[in-house]
C-alpha positions in Angstrom: -3.1 -36.9 30.6 -4.3 -33.5 31.6 -2.9 -30.3 30.3 -2.6 -27.2 32.4 -4.3 -24.0 31.0 -1.0 -22.2 31.8 0.9 -24.3 29.2 2.2 -22.3 26.3 1.4 -22.7 22.6 4.8 -24.1 22.1 4.0 -26.9 24.5 0.9 -27.9 22.6 2.6 -27.7 19.3 5.4 -29.9 20.6 2.9 -32.4 21.9 1.1 -32.4 18.5 4.4 -33.2 16.7 5.0 -36.1 19.1 1.5 -37.4 18.5 1.8 -37.0 14.7 5.0 -39.1 14.8 2.9 -41.8 16.5 0.1 -41.5 14.0 2.5 -41.7 11.1 3.8 -45.2 12.1 0.7 -47.1 10.9 -1.0 -44.4 8.8 -0.7 -46.4 5.5 -2.0 -49.6 7.1 -4.9 -47.8 8.8 -5.8 -46.1 5.6 -6.0 -49.5 3.9 -8.2 -50.8 6.7 -10.6 -47.9 7.0 -13.0 -47.9 9.9 -12.6 -46.2 13.2 -9.1 -45.1 14.4 -9.8 -46.1 18.0 -6.2 -46.1 19.3 -5.5 -42.7 17.8 -8.8 -41.3 19.2 -7.8 -42.6 22.6 -4.4 -40.9 22.3 -6.2 -37.6 21.6 -8.4 -38.1 24.6 -5.4 -38.8 26.8 -3.4 -35.9 25.4 -5.6 -33.1 26.8 -5.8 -31.5 23.4 -9.6 -31.9 23.3 -10.0 -28.9 25.6 -7.5 -26.7 23.6 -10.0 -24.1 22.4 -12.2 -24.0 25.5 -11.7 -20.6 27.3 -9.7 -20.6 30.5 -12.6 -19.2 32.5 -14.4 -22.5 32.0 -11.3 -24.6 32.8 -10.0 -25.1 29.3 -6.6 -24.3 27.7 -7.8 -21.1 26.2 -5.6 -21.4 23.1 -6.0 -19.5 19.9 -7.3 -20.7 16.6 -3.8 -20.0 15.3 -2.4 -22.7 17.6 -5.2 -25.1 16.9 -4.9 -24.8 13.1 -1.2 -25.3 13.3 -1.8 -28.5 15.1 -4.4 -29.5 12.5 -1.9 -29.0 9.8 0.7 -31.0 11.7 -1.7 -34.0 11.9 -2.9 -33.6 8.3 0.7 -34.0 7.1 0.8 -37.6 8.3 -2.9 -38.5 8.5 -5.7 -36.2 7.3 -8.4 -38.5 8.8 -7.0 -37.8 12.3 -6.8 -34.1 11.4 -10.4 -34.2 10.2 -11.9 -35.8 13.3 -9.7 -33.8 15.7 -10.6 -30.4 14.1 -14.3 -31.3 13.8 -14.3 -32.0 17.5 -13.4 -28.4 18.1 -15.9 -27.1 15.6 -18.5 -29.1 17.5 -17.4 -27.9 21.0 -18.0 -24.2 20.0 -21.6 -24.9 18.7 -23.2 -24.0 22.1 -20.9 -20.9 22.2 -22.3 -19.6 18.9 -25.9 -20.9 18.9 -26.8 -21.3 22.6 -27.4 -19.2 25.6 -24.6 -18.2 28.1 -25.8 -21.0 30.4 -25.7 -23.6 27.6 -22.2 -22.4 26.6 -20.9 -22.7 30.1 -22.6 -26.1 30.7 -21.2 -27.7 27.6 -17.7 -26.3 28.0 -17.5 -27.5 31.6 -19.0 -30.9 30.9 -16.7 -31.4 27.9 -13.8 -31.0 30.3 -15.3 -33.0 33.1 -16.3 -35.9 31.0 -13.5 -35.6 28.4 -16.1 -35.6 25.6 -15.2 -36.2 22.0 -17.5 -34.3 19.8 -18.5 -35.2 16.2 -20.6 -33.6 13.5 -24.1 -34.3 12.2 -25.0 -30.7 11.1 -25.0 -31.0 7.3 -27.7 -28.4 6.6 -28.0 -29.5 3.0 -29.5 -32.9 4.2 -33.0 -31.9 5.3 -34.2 -35.3 6.2 -34.2 -34.6 10.0 -37.1 -33.0 11.7 -37.8 -31.9 15.3 -41.1 -31.3 17.1 -42.0 -30.2 20.6 -43.7 -32.8 22.8 -44.6 -31.4 26.2 -41.5 -30.3 28.0 -39.1 -31.9 25.5 -38.5 -32.3 21.8 -38.5 -35.3 19.5 -35.9 -35.8 16.8 -36.6 -38.0 13.8 -34.8 -38.6 10.5 -31.4 -39.3 9.0 -28.2 -37.3 8.4 -25.3 -38.0 6.0 -21.6 -37.0 6.2 -21.6 -37.4 10.0 -17.8 -37.1 10.5 -16.3 -38.7 13.6 -19.6 -40.1 14.7 -18.3 -43.5 15.8 -16.6 -43.5 19.2 -17.9 -40.0 19.8 -19.8 -38.7 22.8 -21.8 -35.7 21.5 -23.4 -35.1 18.1 -24.3 -31.5 17.0 -27.3 -31.8 14.7 -29.5 -29.6 12.5 -33.1 -30.4 11.9 -36.2 -28.8 10.4 -38.5 -27.4 13.0 -41.9 -28.8 12.1 -43.7 -25.8 13.5 -41.7 -23.0 11.8 -40.0 -24.8 8.9 -36.7 -23.3 9.9 -33.4 -25.0 10.5 -32.8 -25.7 14.2 -29.5 -26.5 15.9 -29.2 -29.0 18.8 -26.9 -31.5 20.4 -27.6 -35.1 21.4 -25.4 -37.7 23.2 -24.3 -40.3 20.7 -25.4 -43.2 23.0 -28.9 -41.9 23.6 -31.7 -44.3 22.9 -32.9 -44.0 19.3 -29.5 -42.8 17.8 -28.3 -45.3 15.3 -24.9 -45.1 13.6 -24.4 -46.6 10.2 -21.1 -48.1 9.1 -21.7 -46.9 5.5 -18.7 -44.6 4.8 -16.9 -46.3 1.9 -15.5 -43.3 0.0 -12.1 -43.5 -1.6 -10.5 -40.9 0.7 -10.7 -39.8 4.4 -11.3 -43.4 5.0 -10.9 -43.3 8.8 -13.2 -40.3 9.5 -16.4 -42.4 10.0 -18.3 -39.8 7.8 -21.2 -42.1 7.2 -24.9 -41.6 8.1 -26.7 -41.5 11.4 -30.4 -42.2 12.0 -32.6 -40.7 14.7 -35.6 -42.7 15.8 -37.9 -40.7 18.0 -34.9 -39.4 20.0 -35.7 -37.3 23.1 -34.1 -33.8 23.0 -34.2 -31.9 26.3 -34.4 -28.1 26.6 -30.7 -27.7 27.5 -29.8 -29.5 24.2 -31.9 -27.4 22.0 -30.4 -24.1 20.7 -33.2 -22.8 18.5 -33.3 -21.8 14.9 -30.5 -20.6 12.7 -31.8 -18.1 10.2 -30.1 -15.7 7.9 -29.5 -12.8 8.1 -28.2 -13.1 11.7 -25.7 -11.3 13.9 -22.3 -11.6 12.3 -20.9 -13.7 15.2 -23.8 -16.1 15.1 -22.7 -17.0 11.5 -19.1 -17.3 12.3 -18.9 -21.1 12.4 -18.9 -21.1 8.6 -15.7 -19.1 8.7 -14.1 -21.5 11.1 -15.2 -24.5 9.1 -13.9 -23.1 5.8 -10.5 -22.1 7.2 -10.3 -25.5 8.9 -10.6 -27.1 5.4 -7.9 -24.8 4.0 -5.6 -25.9 6.8 -6.2 -29.6 6.3 -5.7 -29.2 2.5 -2.5 -27.4 3.1 -1.4 -30.0 5.6 -2.0 -32.8 3.1 0.0 -31.0 0.5 2.9 -30.3 2.8 2.9 -34.0 3.9 2.8 -35.2 0.3 5.6 -32.8 -0.7 7.8 -34.1 2.2 7.0 -37.7 1.4 8.0 -37.1 -2.2 11.2 -35.3 -1.3 12.3 -38.1 1.0 11.6 -40.7 -1.6 13.4 -38.8 -4.3 16.5 -38.4 -2.1 16.5 -42.0 -1.1 15.2 -44.0 -4.1 14.4 -42.1 -7.3 16.7 -43.0 -10.2 17.7 -40.4 -12.8 16.4 -40.9 -16.3 18.8 -42.3 -18.8 19.2 -39.1 -20.8 19.4 -36.8 -17.8 23.2 -36.8 -17.9 23.6 -37.0 -14.1 24.5 -39.7 -11.7 21.8 -39.0 -9.1 18.2 -38.0 -9.4 18.7 -35.2 -7.0 20.9 -33.5 -9.7 18.3 -33.9 -12.5 17.5 -30.4 -13.8 13.8 -31.0 -14.7 13.2 -32.8 -11.4 14.7 -29.9 -9.5 12.6 -27.5 -11.5 9.4 -29.2 -10.6 10.4 -29.3 -6.9 11.3 -25.6 -7.0 8.0 -24.7 -8.7 5.9 -26.7 -6.2 7.7 -25.2 -3.3 7.0 -21.6 -4.5 3.3 -22.5 -4.8 3.3 -24.2 -1.4 4.9 -21.2 0.3 2.4 -18.9 -1.3 -0.5 -21.0 -0.1 1.0 -21.3 3.4 1.3 -17.5 3.6 -2.3 -17.0 2.5 -3.6 -19.6 5.0 -1.6 -18.2 7.9 -2.7 -14.7 7.0 -6.3 -15.8 7.0 -5.9 -17.5 10.3 -4.6 -14.3 11.9 -7.5 -12.4 10.5 -9.9 -15.0 11.8 -8.4 -15.0 15.3 -8.8 -11.2 15.4 -12.4 -11.5 14.3 -13.1 -14.2 16.8 -11.9 -12.1 19.7 -14.6 -9.5 18.9 -17.2 -12.1 19.9 -20.7 -10.6 19.7 -19.2 -7.2 18.9 -18.1 -8.5 15.5 -19.2 -6.2 12.7 -20.6 -7.3 9.3 -17.6 -5.6 7.6 -15.0 -7.3 9.7 -16.7 -10.6 9.2 -16.9 -10.0 5.5 -13.2 -9.2 5.2 -12.4 -12.3 7.2 -14.6 -14.4 4.8 -12.7 -12.9 1.8 -9.3 -13.8 3.3 -10.5 -17.3 4.0 -11.9 -17.8 0.5 -8.6 -16.7 -1.0 -6.7 -19.1 1.3 -9.0 -22.0 0.6 -8.9 -21.6 -3.2 -5.1 -21.4 -3.1 -4.8 -24.4 -0.8 -7.1 -26.4 -3.1 -5.3 -25.6 -6.3 -1.8 -26.0 -4.9 -2.7 -29.1 -3.0 -4.2 -30.9 -5.9 -1.2 -29.9 -8.0 1.2 -31.3 -5.4 -0.5 -34.6 -4.9 -0.6 -35.2 -8.6 2.9 -33.9 -9.4 4.5 -35.9 -6.6 4.5 -39.0 -8.8 6.3 -37.2 -11.6 9.2 -36.5 -9.3 9.3 -39.9 -7.7 8.8 -42.2 -10.6 6.8 -45.3 -11.5 8.0 -47.5 -8.6 6.4 -45.0 -6.2 3.0 -46.1 -7.3 3.4 -49.4 -5.4 0.5 -49.7 -2.9 3.0 -50.6 -0.2 4.0 -47.0 0.0 0.5 -45.6 0.2 1.4 -42.4 -1.6 -1.9 -42.5 -3.4 -3.7 -41.7 -0.1 -2.6 -38.1 -0.4 -4.4 -37.7 -3.7 -7.4 -39.7 -2.5 -7.8 -37.8 0.7 -7.4 -34.4 -0.8 -9.5 -35.1 -3.9 -12.3 -36.3 -1.6 -12.1 -33.5 0.9 -11.8 -30.7 -1.6 -15.3 -31.7 -2.8 -16.8 -30.6 0.6 -18.3 -27.6 -1.1 -17.6 -26.3 -4.7 -14.5 -24.2 -4.9 -16.0 -22.4 -8.0 -18.5 -20.7 -5.7 -15.6 -19.3 -3.6 -14.0 -17.9 -6.7 -17.3 -16.4 -7.7 -17.6 -14.8 -4.3 -14.2 -13.3 -4.7 -15.0 -12.0 -8.1 -18.1 -10.4 -6.7 -16.0 -8.8 -4.0 -13.4 -7.5 -6.4 -15.8 -6.2 -9.0 -18.8 -5.2 -7.0 -17.4 -4.8 -3.5 -19.9 -7.2 -2.1 -18.8 -9.5 0.7 -19.6 -13.2 0.6 -23.2 -13.7 1.8 -23.2 -15.4 5.2 -24.6 -18.9 5.1 -23.6 -22.4 6.4 -20.7 -22.5 3.9 -19.3 -18.9 3.6 
Protein backbone atom coordinates (compact mmCIF):
# COMPACT_ATOMS: atom_id res chain seq x y z
CA UNK A 1 0.00 0.00 0.00
CA UNK A 2 1.40 3.40 -0.95
CA UNK A 3 0.56 6.61 0.85
CA UNK A 4 0.18 9.88 -1.00
CA UNK A 5 2.29 12.78 0.28
CA UNK A 6 -0.89 14.85 0.23
CA UNK A 7 -2.51 12.77 2.96
CA UNK A 8 -3.13 14.60 6.21
CA UNK A 9 -1.68 13.86 9.63
CA UNK A 10 -5.12 12.64 10.69
CA UNK A 11 -4.99 9.99 7.97
CA UNK A 12 -1.65 8.64 9.19
CA UNK A 13 -2.81 8.64 12.79
CA UNK A 14 -5.99 6.79 11.84
CA UNK A 15 -3.90 4.27 9.93
CA UNK A 16 -1.64 3.82 12.96
CA UNK A 17 -4.62 3.19 15.23
CA UNK A 18 -5.84 0.51 12.84
CA UNK A 19 -2.41 -1.13 12.71
CA UNK A 20 -2.07 -0.96 16.48
CA UNK A 21 -5.34 -2.84 16.86
CA UNK A 22 -3.88 -5.58 14.65
CA UNK A 23 -0.63 -5.71 16.61
CA UNK A 24 -2.57 -5.95 19.88
CA UNK A 25 -4.29 -9.20 18.88
CA UNK A 26 -1.24 -11.41 19.37
CA UNK A 27 1.05 -9.05 21.30
CA UNK A 28 1.15 -11.26 24.41
CA UNK A 29 1.84 -14.41 22.42
CA UNK A 30 4.57 -12.76 20.37
CA UNK A 31 6.18 -11.39 23.51
CA UNK A 32 6.35 -14.92 24.91
CA UNK A 33 7.90 -16.17 21.67
CA UNK A 34 10.45 -13.40 21.17
CA UNK A 35 12.28 -13.39 17.85
CA UNK A 36 11.47 -11.34 14.78
CA UNK A 37 7.93 -9.91 14.35
CA UNK A 38 7.96 -10.63 10.61
CA UNK A 39 4.25 -10.24 9.96
CA UNK A 40 4.11 -6.94 11.83
CA UNK A 41 7.16 -5.69 9.96
CA UNK A 42 5.52 -6.65 6.67
CA UNK A 43 2.39 -4.72 7.64
CA UNK A 44 4.54 -1.66 8.31
CA UNK A 45 6.17 -2.07 4.91
CA UNK A 46 2.77 -2.34 3.24
CA UNK A 47 1.32 0.62 5.13
CA UNK A 48 3.51 3.29 3.55
CA UNK A 49 4.45 4.63 6.99
CA UNK A 50 8.14 3.92 6.43
CA UNK A 51 8.38 7.07 4.29
CA UNK A 52 6.52 9.24 6.79
CA UNK A 53 9.38 11.56 7.75
CA UNK A 54 11.03 11.75 4.30
CA UNK A 55 10.58 15.28 2.86
CA UNK A 56 8.04 15.68 0.07
CA UNK A 57 10.68 17.07 -2.28
CA UNK A 58 12.16 13.55 -2.38
CA UNK A 59 8.80 11.83 -2.74
CA UNK A 60 8.10 11.15 0.92
CA UNK A 61 5.13 12.03 3.09
CA UNK A 62 6.90 15.03 4.61
CA UNK A 63 5.20 14.62 7.96
CA UNK A 64 6.33 16.24 11.19
CA UNK A 65 8.05 14.62 14.13
CA UNK A 66 4.92 15.53 16.08
CA UNK A 67 2.89 13.15 13.93
CA UNK A 68 5.57 10.47 13.94
CA UNK A 69 5.94 10.44 17.71
CA UNK A 70 2.17 10.29 18.19
CA UNK A 71 2.21 7.16 16.04
CA UNK A 72 5.13 5.78 18.04
CA UNK A 73 3.13 6.28 21.25
CA UNK A 74 0.11 4.60 19.67
CA UNK A 75 2.17 1.52 18.81
CA UNK A 76 3.93 1.50 22.19
CA UNK A 77 0.61 1.27 24.01
CA UNK A 78 0.02 -2.20 22.58
CA UNK A 79 3.50 -3.41 21.60
CA UNK A 80 6.61 -1.44 22.50
CA UNK A 81 8.82 -3.75 20.43
CA UNK A 82 6.98 -2.65 17.29
CA UNK A 83 7.21 0.99 18.40
CA UNK A 84 10.93 0.46 18.94
CA UNK A 85 11.78 -0.96 15.51
CA UNK A 86 9.39 1.41 13.71
CA UNK A 87 10.85 4.51 15.33
CA UNK A 88 14.44 3.37 14.93
CA UNK A 89 13.76 2.93 11.23
CA UNK A 90 13.05 6.65 11.03
CA UNK A 91 16.06 7.51 13.18
CA UNK A 92 18.09 5.53 10.66
CA UNK A 93 16.52 7.12 7.59
CA UNK A 94 17.68 10.59 8.68
CA UNK A 95 21.32 9.54 9.25
CA UNK A 96 22.40 10.62 5.73
CA UNK A 97 20.43 13.86 6.23
CA UNK A 98 22.44 14.74 9.34
CA UNK A 99 25.83 13.23 8.56
CA UNK A 100 26.04 13.01 4.77
CA UNK A 101 26.30 15.34 1.81
CA UNK A 102 23.31 16.77 -0.04
CA UNK A 103 23.84 14.11 -2.70
CA UNK A 104 23.95 11.30 -0.12
CA UNK A 105 20.83 12.60 1.59
CA UNK A 106 18.93 12.73 -1.69
CA UNK A 107 20.10 9.29 -2.78
CA UNK A 108 19.14 7.49 0.43
CA UNK A 109 15.79 9.23 0.76
CA UNK A 110 14.83 8.35 -2.81
CA UNK A 111 16.15 4.79 -2.64
CA UNK A 112 14.33 4.19 0.65
CA UNK A 113 11.11 5.08 -1.13
CA UNK A 114 11.90 3.22 -4.35
CA UNK A 115 12.98 0.00 -2.65
CA UNK A 116 10.78 0.33 0.44
CA UNK A 117 13.81 -0.13 2.67
CA UNK A 118 13.43 -0.93 6.35
CA UNK A 119 16.31 0.65 8.28
CA UNK A 120 17.76 -0.68 11.53
CA UNK A 121 20.43 0.51 13.96
CA UNK A 122 24.04 -0.51 14.58
CA UNK A 123 25.40 2.87 15.67
CA UNK A 124 26.03 2.24 19.40
CA UNK A 125 29.01 4.60 19.77
CA UNK A 126 29.88 3.14 23.18
CA UNK A 127 30.78 -0.16 21.52
CA UNK A 128 34.15 0.62 19.93
CA UNK A 129 34.88 -2.84 18.53
CA UNK A 130 34.31 -1.83 14.91
CA UNK A 131 37.04 -0.26 12.77
CA UNK A 132 37.13 1.09 9.24
CA UNK A 133 40.13 1.60 6.98
CA UNK A 134 40.57 2.82 3.42
CA UNK A 135 41.57 0.31 0.76
CA UNK A 136 42.06 1.94 -2.61
CA UNK A 137 38.77 3.44 -3.74
CA UNK A 138 36.70 1.79 -1.01
CA UNK A 139 36.76 1.15 2.73
CA UNK A 140 36.77 -2.06 4.74
CA UNK A 141 34.69 -2.55 7.88
CA UNK A 142 35.71 -5.04 10.55
CA UNK A 143 34.41 -5.80 14.04
CA UNK A 144 31.25 -6.30 16.04
CA UNK A 145 28.40 -4.17 17.38
CA UNK A 146 25.94 -4.85 20.20
CA UNK A 147 22.39 -3.53 20.70
CA UNK A 148 21.64 -3.55 16.96
CA UNK A 149 17.89 -2.93 17.16
CA UNK A 150 15.78 -4.14 14.26
CA UNK A 151 18.70 -5.78 12.48
CA UNK A 152 16.89 -8.97 11.43
CA UNK A 153 14.67 -8.52 8.37
CA UNK A 154 16.18 -5.07 7.78
CA UNK A 155 17.65 -3.65 4.58
CA UNK A 156 20.09 -0.99 5.77
CA UNK A 157 22.30 -0.75 8.87
CA UNK A 158 23.71 2.61 9.99
CA UNK A 159 27.02 1.91 11.74
CA UNK A 160 29.69 3.79 13.67
CA UNK A 161 33.29 2.63 13.47
CA UNK A 162 36.70 3.87 14.54
CA UNK A 163 38.68 5.30 11.65
CA UNK A 164 42.04 3.53 11.85
CA UNK A 165 43.84 6.53 10.39
CA UNK A 166 42.39 9.29 12.57
CA UNK A 167 41.07 7.40 15.60
CA UNK A 168 37.77 9.28 15.29
CA UNK A 169 34.28 7.81 15.17
CA UNK A 170 33.01 7.56 11.60
CA UNK A 171 29.41 7.15 10.46
CA UNK A 172 28.44 4.91 7.55
CA UNK A 173 25.67 2.69 6.24
CA UNK A 174 25.79 -0.82 4.84
CA UNK A 175 23.17 -3.09 3.26
CA UNK A 176 22.24 -5.81 5.74
CA UNK A 177 22.62 -8.53 3.12
CA UNK A 178 26.10 -7.52 1.99
CA UNK A 179 28.79 -10.19 2.05
CA UNK A 180 30.57 -10.24 5.40
CA UNK A 181 27.63 -8.95 7.47
CA UNK A 182 26.63 -11.56 10.05
CA UNK A 183 23.56 -11.18 12.27
CA UNK A 184 23.58 -12.98 15.61
CA UNK A 185 20.37 -14.23 17.22
CA UNK A 186 21.66 -13.43 20.71
CA UNK A 187 19.05 -10.99 22.03
CA UNK A 188 17.65 -12.74 25.11
CA UNK A 189 16.88 -9.81 27.43
CA UNK A 190 13.78 -9.84 29.60
CA UNK A 191 12.10 -6.94 27.77
CA UNK A 192 11.69 -5.56 24.24
CA UNK A 193 11.87 -9.19 23.23
CA UNK A 194 10.89 -8.70 19.58
CA UNK A 195 13.31 -5.88 18.75
CA UNK A 196 16.15 -8.13 17.55
CA UNK A 197 18.57 -5.92 19.49
CA UNK A 198 21.38 -8.45 19.46
CA UNK A 199 24.82 -8.18 17.92
CA UNK A 200 26.11 -7.91 14.36
CA UNK A 201 29.58 -8.88 13.13
CA UNK A 202 31.34 -7.34 10.15
CA UNK A 203 33.97 -9.46 8.40
CA UNK A 204 36.05 -7.42 5.95
CA UNK A 205 32.89 -5.74 4.64
CA UNK A 206 33.27 -3.50 1.60
CA UNK A 207 32.02 0.06 2.17
CA UNK A 208 31.72 2.25 -0.92
CA UNK A 209 32.23 6.04 -0.95
CA UNK A 210 28.50 6.78 -1.15
CA UNK A 211 28.01 4.76 2.05
CA UNK A 212 30.69 6.57 4.06
CA UNK A 213 29.71 9.84 5.76
CA UNK A 214 32.97 10.75 7.50
CA UNK A 215 33.75 11.36 11.15
CA UNK A 216 31.44 12.61 13.89
CA UNK A 217 33.40 14.80 16.26
CA UNK A 218 32.34 17.15 19.03
CA UNK A 219 31.99 20.08 19.07
CA UNK A 220 30.08 20.17 15.80
CA UNK A 221 27.42 22.38 14.18
CA UNK A 222 24.26 22.14 16.31
CA UNK A 223 22.20 20.44 13.60
CA UNK A 224 24.91 17.81 13.05
CA UNK A 225 24.40 16.74 16.68
CA UNK A 226 20.61 16.73 16.51
CA UNK A 227 20.10 12.99 16.16
CA UNK A 228 20.73 12.65 19.90
CA UNK A 229 17.78 14.96 20.55
CA UNK A 230 15.58 12.88 18.27
CA UNK A 231 16.70 9.64 19.89
CA UNK A 232 16.14 10.85 23.43
CA UNK A 233 12.68 12.22 22.68
CA UNK A 234 11.82 9.01 20.87
CA UNK A 235 12.64 7.12 24.06
CA UNK A 236 10.43 9.45 26.09
CA UNK A 237 7.53 8.85 23.71
CA UNK A 238 7.93 5.08 23.87
CA UNK A 239 8.14 5.17 27.67
CA UNK A 240 4.99 7.28 27.81
CA UNK A 241 3.24 4.97 25.36
CA UNK A 242 4.06 1.90 27.46
CA UNK A 243 2.73 3.66 30.56
CA UNK A 244 -0.48 4.70 28.82
CA UNK A 245 -0.97 1.17 27.54
CA UNK A 246 -0.39 -0.30 30.99
CA UNK A 247 -2.81 2.16 32.56
CA UNK A 248 -5.54 1.35 30.05
CA UNK A 249 -4.99 -2.41 30.43
CA UNK A 250 -5.26 -2.07 34.20
CA UNK A 251 -8.37 0.11 33.98
CA UNK A 252 -10.08 -2.39 31.70
CA UNK A 253 -9.18 -5.30 33.97
CA UNK A 254 -10.36 -3.44 37.08
CA UNK A 255 -13.71 -2.61 35.52
CA UNK A 256 -14.26 -6.17 34.32
CA UNK A 257 -12.59 -8.49 36.83
CA UNK A 258 -11.11 -6.95 39.97
CA UNK A 259 -12.96 -7.83 43.18
CA UNK A 260 -13.28 -5.45 46.13
CA UNK A 261 -11.37 -6.29 49.29
CA UNK A 262 -13.51 -7.77 52.06
CA UNK A 263 -13.25 -4.67 54.30
CA UNK A 264 -13.75 -2.14 51.50
CA UNK A 265 -17.43 -1.82 52.34
CA UNK A 266 -18.47 -1.67 48.68
CA UNK A 267 -20.03 -4.13 46.25
CA UNK A 268 -17.79 -3.40 43.27
CA UNK A 269 -14.07 -2.76 43.00
CA UNK A 270 -14.80 0.31 40.91
CA UNK A 271 -16.27 1.90 44.05
CA UNK A 272 -13.34 1.08 46.36
CA UNK A 273 -11.94 4.39 47.70
CA UNK A 274 -8.27 3.40 47.89
CA UNK A 275 -8.36 1.91 44.43
CA UNK A 276 -9.95 5.07 43.03
CA UNK A 277 -7.34 7.15 44.84
CA UNK A 278 -4.53 5.20 43.19
CA UNK A 279 -6.06 5.57 39.75
CA UNK A 280 -6.58 9.27 40.26
CA UNK A 281 -3.00 9.80 41.40
CA UNK A 282 -1.58 7.82 38.50
CA UNK A 283 -3.71 9.71 36.01
CA UNK A 284 -2.52 13.08 37.31
CA UNK A 285 1.08 11.95 36.90
CA UNK A 286 0.43 10.52 33.44
CA UNK A 287 -1.23 13.70 32.24
CA UNK A 288 1.71 15.74 33.53
CA UNK A 289 4.19 13.48 31.74
CA UNK A 290 2.11 13.58 28.56
CA UNK A 291 2.10 17.37 28.65
CA UNK A 292 5.87 17.54 29.08
CA UNK A 293 6.49 15.05 26.26
CA UNK A 294 4.15 16.87 23.89
CA UNK A 295 5.72 20.22 24.79
CA UNK A 296 9.19 18.83 24.11
CA UNK A 297 8.00 17.40 20.80
CA UNK A 298 6.73 20.79 19.66
CA UNK A 299 10.03 22.41 20.66
CA UNK A 300 11.95 19.71 18.80
CA UNK A 301 9.87 20.16 15.65
CA UNK A 302 10.55 23.89 15.73
CA UNK A 303 14.29 23.24 16.11
CA UNK A 304 14.28 20.64 13.32
CA UNK A 305 12.76 23.13 10.90
CA UNK A 306 15.81 25.37 11.39
CA UNK A 307 17.96 22.66 9.77
CA UNK A 308 21.54 23.94 9.39
CA UNK A 309 20.52 27.37 10.71
CA UNK A 310 19.88 25.82 14.12
CA UNK A 311 21.72 27.77 16.82
CA UNK A 312 23.50 26.33 19.84
CA UNK A 313 21.06 28.10 22.16
CA UNK A 314 17.97 26.76 20.43
CA UNK A 315 19.47 23.30 20.37
CA UNK A 316 20.32 23.63 24.06
CA UNK A 317 16.80 24.69 25.05
CA UNK A 318 15.45 21.79 23.04
CA UNK A 319 17.77 19.38 24.86
CA UNK A 320 16.60 20.73 28.24
CA UNK A 321 12.93 20.25 27.33
CA UNK A 322 13.65 16.71 26.14
CA UNK A 323 15.56 15.85 29.30
CA UNK A 324 12.65 17.05 31.45
CA UNK A 325 10.21 14.99 29.39
CA UNK A 326 12.36 11.88 29.48
CA UNK A 327 12.89 12.02 33.24
CA UNK A 328 9.16 12.50 33.79
CA UNK A 329 8.21 9.68 31.41
CA UNK A 330 10.72 7.37 33.07
CA UNK A 331 9.57 8.08 36.62
CA UNK A 332 5.86 8.05 35.90
CA UNK A 333 6.12 5.07 33.60
CA UNK A 334 7.92 2.90 36.13
CA UNK A 335 5.40 3.90 38.77
CA UNK A 336 2.46 2.96 36.54
CA UNK A 337 3.80 -0.45 35.47
CA UNK A 338 4.42 -1.31 39.12
CA UNK A 339 1.24 0.15 40.62
CA UNK A 340 -1.00 -1.44 37.99
CA UNK A 341 -0.85 -4.71 39.92
CA UNK A 342 -1.97 -3.00 43.11
CA UNK A 343 -5.18 -1.89 41.42
CA UNK A 344 -5.81 -5.17 39.58
CA UNK A 345 -5.06 -7.74 42.28
CA UNK A 346 -3.24 -11.05 42.57
CA UNK A 347 -5.11 -12.86 39.80
CA UNK A 348 -3.74 -10.34 37.29
CA UNK A 349 -0.26 -11.80 37.71
CA UNK A 350 -1.28 -14.85 35.67
CA UNK A 351 1.09 -15.22 32.73
CA UNK A 352 -1.91 -15.68 30.45
CA UNK A 353 -2.59 -11.94 30.65
CA UNK A 354 0.96 -10.90 29.92
CA UNK A 355 0.64 -7.77 32.04
CA UNK A 356 4.21 -8.23 33.21
CA UNK A 357 5.42 -7.30 29.73
CA UNK A 358 4.71 -3.64 30.44
CA UNK A 359 7.11 -3.68 33.39
CA UNK A 360 9.71 -5.84 31.61
CA UNK A 361 9.68 -3.68 28.50
CA UNK A 362 9.85 -0.37 30.32
CA UNK A 363 12.40 -1.52 32.87
CA UNK A 364 14.62 -2.79 30.05
CA UNK A 365 14.30 0.22 27.78
CA UNK A 366 14.69 2.87 30.50
CA UNK A 367 18.21 1.53 31.01
CA UNK A 368 19.19 2.73 27.51
CA UNK A 369 21.23 5.50 29.12
CA UNK A 370 21.31 6.53 32.81
CA UNK A 371 18.47 8.88 33.73
CA UNK A 372 20.60 10.24 36.59
CA UNK A 373 22.80 11.98 34.04
CA UNK A 374 19.76 13.69 32.55
CA UNK A 375 18.84 14.94 36.01
CA UNK A 376 22.41 16.13 36.55
CA UNK A 377 22.28 18.00 33.23
CA UNK A 378 19.06 19.67 34.32
CA UNK A 379 20.62 20.67 37.63
CA UNK A 380 23.58 22.15 35.78
CA UNK A 381 21.17 24.10 33.60
CA UNK A 382 19.12 25.39 36.53
CA UNK A 383 22.06 26.31 38.77
CA UNK A 384 24.79 27.25 36.30
CA UNK A 385 22.77 28.03 33.16
CA UNK A 386 24.80 25.52 31.14
CA UNK A 387 23.03 23.57 28.43
CA UNK A 388 23.55 19.80 28.19
CA UNK A 389 26.78 19.16 26.33
CA UNK A 390 26.02 17.73 22.87
CA UNK A 391 27.10 14.12 22.48
CA UNK A 392 25.60 10.90 21.19
CA UNK A 393 23.20 10.78 24.16
CA UNK A 394 22.22 14.39 24.85
